[in-house]
matplotlib code that plots the C-alpha trace (Angstrom):
import matplotlib.pyplot as plt

x = [123.8, 124.4, 124.5, 121.1, 119.7, 121.1, 119.9, 116.5, 116.0, 117.1, 113.6, 112.6, 113.3, 110.8, 108.2, 108.7, 108.1, 104.4, 104.6, 105.0, 107.6, 106.4, 103.0, 104.6, 106.0, 104.5, 102.8, 103.2, 107.0, 106.6, 107.6, 111.3, 110.8, 109.1, 110.9, 112.5, 110.5, 111.1, 107.4, 106.6, 109.8, 111.1, 114.4, 116.1, 115.0, 116.5, 119.8, 119.9, 121.2, 124.6, 123.0, 120.1, 122.4, 124.6, 121.5, 120.5, 124.0, 124.1, 120.7, 120.3, 123.8, 123.8, 120.4, 121.8, 124.3, 121.8, 121.7, 117.9, 118.3, 117.2, 114.0, 113.0, 114.5, 111.3, 109.5, 109.4, 111.1, 107.7, 106.6, 109.8, 109.7, 107.1, 109.1, 112.4, 111.7, 112.4, 115.6, 114.1, 112.7, 110.5, 113.4, 115.6, 113.0, 112.5, 116.3, 116.5, 113.5, 115.2, 118.3, 116.2, 114.4, 117.7, 118.2, 115.1, 115.9]
y = [79.6, 83.3, 82.5, 80.9, 83.9, 86.4, 84.5, 84.0, 87.8, 88.8, 89.6, 91.1, 94.7, 94.2, 92.8, 95.7, 98.3, 98.1, 98.4, 101.5, 100.8, 103.4, 101.8, 98.5, 99.8, 98.0, 100.1, 97.2, 97.9, 101.7, 101.2, 100.8, 98.4, 95.9, 92.6, 92.1, 89.8, 88.1, 88.4, 91.9, 94.0, 95.8, 94.3, 97.7, 97.8, 94.4, 95.4, 98.6, 96.8, 95.0, 91.9, 92.0, 92.4, 89.5, 87.3, 88.4, 87.7, 84.3, 83.1, 85.0, 85.8, 88.5, 90.0, 93.4, 93.6, 92.6, 95.1, 95.6, 96.0, 99.7, 98.6, 95.9, 97.0, 98.6, 95.3, 92.4, 89.1, 87.5, 89.9, 89.4, 85.6, 84.9, 87.1, 85.3, 82.3, 80.0, 81.6, 82.5, 79.4, 78.9, 77.1, 80.1, 82.4, 80.1, 80.0, 83.8, 84.2, 81.9, 84.1, 87.3, 85.8, 85.4, 89.2, 89.9, 91.2]
z = [106.3, 105.4, 101.7, 102.0, 104.0, 101.5, 98.5, 100.1, 100.5, 97.1, 96.0, 99.3, 98.2, 95.4, 97.8, 100.2, 97.5, 98.0, 101.8, 103.9, 106.6, 109.1, 109.2, 110.2, 113.5, 116.4, 119.1, 121.5, 121.5, 122.1, 125.8, 126.2, 129.0, 126.7, 126.1, 122.7, 120.5, 117.1, 116.5, 117.7, 117.8, 114.7, 113.6, 114.0, 117.7, 118.3, 116.5, 118.5, 121.6, 121.6, 123.0, 120.6, 117.6, 118.9, 119.0, 115.5, 114.2, 115.9, 114.7, 111.4, 110.1, 107.5, 108.4, 109.6, 106.7, 104.0, 101.1, 101.7, 105.5, 105.3, 103.6, 106.1, 109.4, 110.5, 110.1, 112.5, 111.6, 111.6, 108.9, 106.9, 107.2, 104.5, 102.0, 102.8, 100.5, 103.4, 104.5, 107.9, 109.5, 112.5, 114.2, 113.7, 115.1, 118.1, 118.8, 118.4, 120.8, 123.4, 123.2, 123.5, 126.5, 128.3, 128.1, 130.3, 133.7]

ax = plt.figure().add_subplot(projection="3d")
ax.plot(x, y, z, "-o")
ax.set_aspect("equal")
plt.show()
């Protein structure tokens, strides 16, 4: 699975060249009490918590160690998905979201 993910994101750094990462930050996640979301939370914010990183590693192995991580970490997984050449599936995002939902208090 990690091989597929890594191979699927090879061209991602090229695609990201035209995008400004700071402009992609989501205002909806500005509050620290907000729940983590595969759709709305920047990847780096999910990875910033031990539980969030574990959920990422479980559902999308290799995402936080990808060579282009610094280029896409400010984006949401939903934003990265179309550029992943099928490496990030809807099923993976649903499974990740289910794990993130378990982290809610």
